[in-house]
C-alpha positions in Angstrom: 106.8 204.4 60.4 109.1 206.4 62.2 111.7 208.6 60.2 114.1 211.1 61.4 114.7 214.2 59.1 117.5 216.9 59.1 116.2 220.5 59.6 118.0 223.5 61.6 120.9 221.2 62.3 118.9 218.7 64.0 117.4 215.2 62.9 113.7 214.5 63.5 111.9 211.2 63.4 108.4 210.6 62.3 105.5 208.0 62.4 103.8 208.0 59.0 100.5 205.9 59.1 101.6 202.3 58.0 98.0 201.2 59.0 96.5 203.5 56.1 98.7 201.7 53.5 96.6 198.6 53.0 97.1 195.0 54.4 100.6 193.3 54.3 100.8 190.5 51.7 101.6 187.2 53.2 100.6 187.7 56.7 98.7 185.2 58.9 95.1 185.9 59.8 95.8 186.6 63.3 98.4 189.1 62.6 96.2 190.8 60.0 93.2 190.7 62.5 95.7 192.5 65.1 96.8 195.1 62.6 93.2 195.8 61.8 92.1 196.5 65.2 95.2 198.7 65.6 94.3 200.5 62.5 91.1 201.7 63.5 92.4 203.1 66.8 95.0 205.0 64.7 92.6 206.6 62.0 89.5 206.2 62.5 88.9 209.0 65.4 89.4 212.5 65.3 91.3 214.4 68.0 88.0 216.2 69.1 86.2 213.2 69.8 88.8 211.8 72.1 88.5 212.6 76.0 91.6 214.5 76.9 91.5 212.8 80.2 92.3 209.5 78.6 95.8 210.7 77.3 98.7 208.3 77.9 96.3 205.3 78.5 97.6 202.0 77.4 95.3 199.4 75.8 97.2 196.4 76.5 94.9 193.8 74.7 94.9 196.1 71.5 98.6 196.9 71.9 97.6 200.9 71.5 98.0 204.0 73.7 96.0 207.3 73.4 98.5 210.4 72.8 97.5 213.7 74.1 96.9 214.7 70.5 94.1 212.7 70.4 95.7 209.9 68.2 96.2 206.2 69.0 99.7 204.6 68.4 101.1 201.2 68.4 103.1 200.6 71.8 105.5 198.0 70.2 107.3 198.5 67.1 110.6 197.6 65.4 113.8 199.5 65.6 116.5 200.1 62.7 119.3 201.4 64.3 122.9 200.1 63.0 121.0 198.1 60.4 122.6 197.8 56.8 120.2 198.5 54.1 119.7 194.9 53.2 119.2 194.0 56.9 116.9 197.0 57.5 115.0 195.9 54.2 114.4 192.2 55.4 113.4 193.3 59.1 110.8 195.9 58.0 109.4 193.3 55.7 109.3 190.6 58.2 107.8 192.8 61.0 104.9 194.3 58.7 104.4 190.6 57.6 103.9 189.6 61.3 101.8 192.5 62.3 103.8 195.4 63.1 102.6 198.9 62.3 105.5 201.0 64.0 108.8 201.4 62.4 111.7 203.5 63.5 114.5 204.7 61.4 116.6 207.7 61.0 118.4 209.6 58.1 121.6 209.2 60.0 121.3 205.4 60.2 122.0 205.4 56.5 119.4 202.9 55.9 116.1 204.8 54.6 116.5 203.2 51.3 116.4 199.6 52.8 113.5 200.5 55.0 111.7 201.6 52.1 112.5 198.8 50.1 111.1 196.7 53.0 107.8 198.4 53.1 107.3 198.1 49.5 107.8 194.3 49.4 104.8 194.1 52.1 102.4 196.9 51.2 100.3 197.2 48.3 99.8 199.8 45.6 98.2 202.3 48.1 101.7 202.8 49.7 101.4 206.1 47.8 99.1 207.0 50.3 101.9 207.0 53.0 104.2 209.3 50.6 102.5 213.0 51.0 99.2 213.1 52.7 100.3 213.3 56.5 102.6 212.2 59.2 101.2 211.0 62.3 104.3 211.9 64.5 107.3 214.0 63.9 109.7 214.1 66.9 112.7 216.5 67.6 115.5 214.2 68.1 117.7 215.9 70.8 117.8 218.8 73.1 119.9 221.7 71.8 119.1 225.0 73.3 120.4 227.1 70.7 117.8 226.2 68.0 115.4 223.5 69.2 112.6 225.6 70.5 112.5 227.4 66.9 112.5 223.9 65.2 109.8 222.6 67.4 107.9 225.7 66.6 108.1 224.8 63.0 106.6 221.4 63.7 103.9 223.0 65.4 103.3 225.0 62.2 103.0 222.2 60.3 100.4 220.8 62.8 98.3 223.6 62.0 98.9 223.2 58.5 97.4 219.6 58.9 100.7 218.3 57.5 101.5 216.4 61.2 99.2 215.0 63.4 101.4 214.8 66.6 104.7 216.2 67.7 107.3 215.1 70.4 110.6 215.0 71.7 113.6 212.6 71.8 116.9 212.5 74.3 115.6 215.1 76.9 116.8 213.6 80.3 116.3 216.3 82.6 112.8 217.9 83.7 114.2 221.3 83.5 115.2 221.0 79.9 112.1 219.4 78.9 110.0 222.1 80.7 112.4 224.9 78.8 111.1 223.8 75.5 107.6 223.0 76.9 107.1 226.4 78.2 107.8 227.9 74.6 105.5 225.4 73.1 101.7 225.7 72.2 101.3 222.1 71.4 102.3 219.8 74.4 104.9 217.1 73.1 102.9 213.7 72.7 105.7 211.6 73.2 109.3 211.7 74.7 111.6 208.9 73.2 114.7 208.3 75.7 117.0 205.3 76.3 114.8 203.1 78.6 115.3 199.5 80.3 115.5 197.7 83.4 119.0 199.1 84.2 117.9 203.0 83.5 114.0 203.0 83.9 113.4 206.7 83.4 111.0 207.0 86.3 111.8 210.7 86.9 110.9 211.6 83.4 108.3 209.5 83.0 106.3 210.8 86.4 107.4 214.6 85.5 106.0 214.2 81.8 102.8 212.5 82.9 101.4 216.2 83.7 101.4 217.0 80.1 99.7 213.7 79.1 103.3 213.0 77.4 104.0 209.2 76.6 107.4 207.8 77.0 108.9 205.4 74.5 111.8 203.4 75.1 114.8 203.2 72.9 117.5 200.3 73.7 114.7 198.8 75.5 116.8 195.5 75.9 119.9 197.3 76.6 121.3 198.0 72.9 123.5 195.7 71.0 126.3 194.4 72.8 124.4 194.9 76.4 121.2 192.7 75.8 122.9 189.5 77.0 123.6 191.2 80.4 119.8 192.0 81.0 118.6 188.5 79.5 121.2 186.8 82.1 119.9 188.8 85.1 118.9 186.5 87.7 115.6 188.3 88.2 114.6 188.8 84.8 115.5 185.1 83.7 113.9 183.6 86.7 110.7 185.5 85.8 111.1 184.4 82.2 111.1 180.7 83.6 108.0 181.1 85.5 105.9 182.5 82.7 107.4 180.0 79.8 108.7 183.1 78.2 112.1 184.3 77.0 114.1 186.9 78.9 113.3 189.6 76.0 109.7 189.0 76.2 109.6 189.6 80.0 111.4 192.9 79.4 109.2 194.0 76.8 106.1 193.0 78.7 107.6 195.1 81.7 108.1 198.3 79.3 104.2 198.1 78.2 103.1 197.3 81.7 105.2 200.4 82.9 103.4 202.5 80.0 106.3 202.6 77.8 106.0 202.5 73.9 108.7 200.1 73.0 110.6 199.7 69.7 113.1 196.6 69.8 115.4 196.3 67.0 116.5 193.3 65.4 117.8 191.5 62.1 116.6 188.1 63.1 113.3 187.0 61.7 112.9 184.7 64.8 113.4 187.6 67.2 111.1 189.9 65.5 108.0 187.5 65.6 109.1 186.8 69.0 109.1 190.4 70.4 105.7 190.9 69.4 104.2 187.8 71.2 104.1 189.6 74.6 100.4 190.1 74.8 99.2 186.9 76.2 100.6 186.8 79.6 100.8 189.3 82.5 103.6 190.1 84.8 102.5 190.3 88.9 102.6 193.1 91.0 105.5 191.4 92.8 107.3 190.6 89.7 107.0 194.2 88.4 108.4 195.4 91.7 111.5 192.9 91.6 112.2 194.5 88.0 112.0 198.0 89.3 114.5 197.2 92.1 117.2 196.5 89.1 117.4 200.3 88.5 120.7 201.2 88.2 120.4 204.7 86.4 123.0 203.0 84.0 122.6 204.3 80.2 124.4 202.2 77.7 124.7 204.2 74.9 127.9 205.8 74.1 129.0 207.8 70.9 130.9 204.8 69.5 128.9 205.1 66.2 131.3 207.2 63.9 128.2 208.7 61.7 126.4 209.6 65.0 129.6 211.1 66.4 130.2 213.0 63.2 126.5 214.1 63.3 126.4 215.5 67.0 130.1 216.7 66.6 128.9 220.3 67.1 127.5 219.4 70.3 130.1 217.3 72.7 127.8 216.5 75.4 125.3 215.0 73.2 123.6 211.9 74.7 126.2 212.0 77.7 123.8 213.1 80.3 
């Protein structure tokens, strides 16, 4: 589970090991098998047993990526941005039921209680293991030169104490800004989470962070609410979808994973949640990948229209506006 917490006037997200919490109730057999396969990859091997040179490697069959911290992570999850408490509860429940093991939420989303209720509906009594044992991945939410280095170093101390397994960053859009923090770090970020989709492909940052073994994760992978239909109706994407007998959303998510992006599409629709997971049974050709690459407009869709986010980021006027 990804969860963002406030500390040093910043927000964080964390991924806690849902795979260690038991099997979701009411799942179909195939979803359980997929989840159990991911579970062994996530928790069954220690960092010392991993080959450092394999960091960032995507296993599209198992739906996992190896982080530079030595831990495996699902490459597709469910996002909870702008969901109400009840919507978050249902979405998380449906996602876990269908085999998801990566959940994105945040304190500033105002729906953590709903997320927790959804987990409780889906997971058995061993949920308590999720609570206090450890956190798989904690991510510093955005660049803030006044204190983000100090915050990151606090996370590094938590790794040393065994409270965290991996640490990462979110919303660092310039190589120089990323390196500013990395130069002061002793543990390389395992993951960078930025807005990424076919119209904003994050290629510069993806190539830059590869030298550190850092994996890119896409938020707004389908363009974000209010913009998804623009991407779905794109002639290139829709024609590729028709060719494969898939939806535009599935083609975009498959593009993300073949590009080497972890992806966390959000939805409050039970059918869409299940549909988004069904992307491992087809492959885009090199020609199709090149066609989608040609769609990059370097256009970000996120704007400070959400009142809660605007209030939270008010002390930094240029937050998310790079």
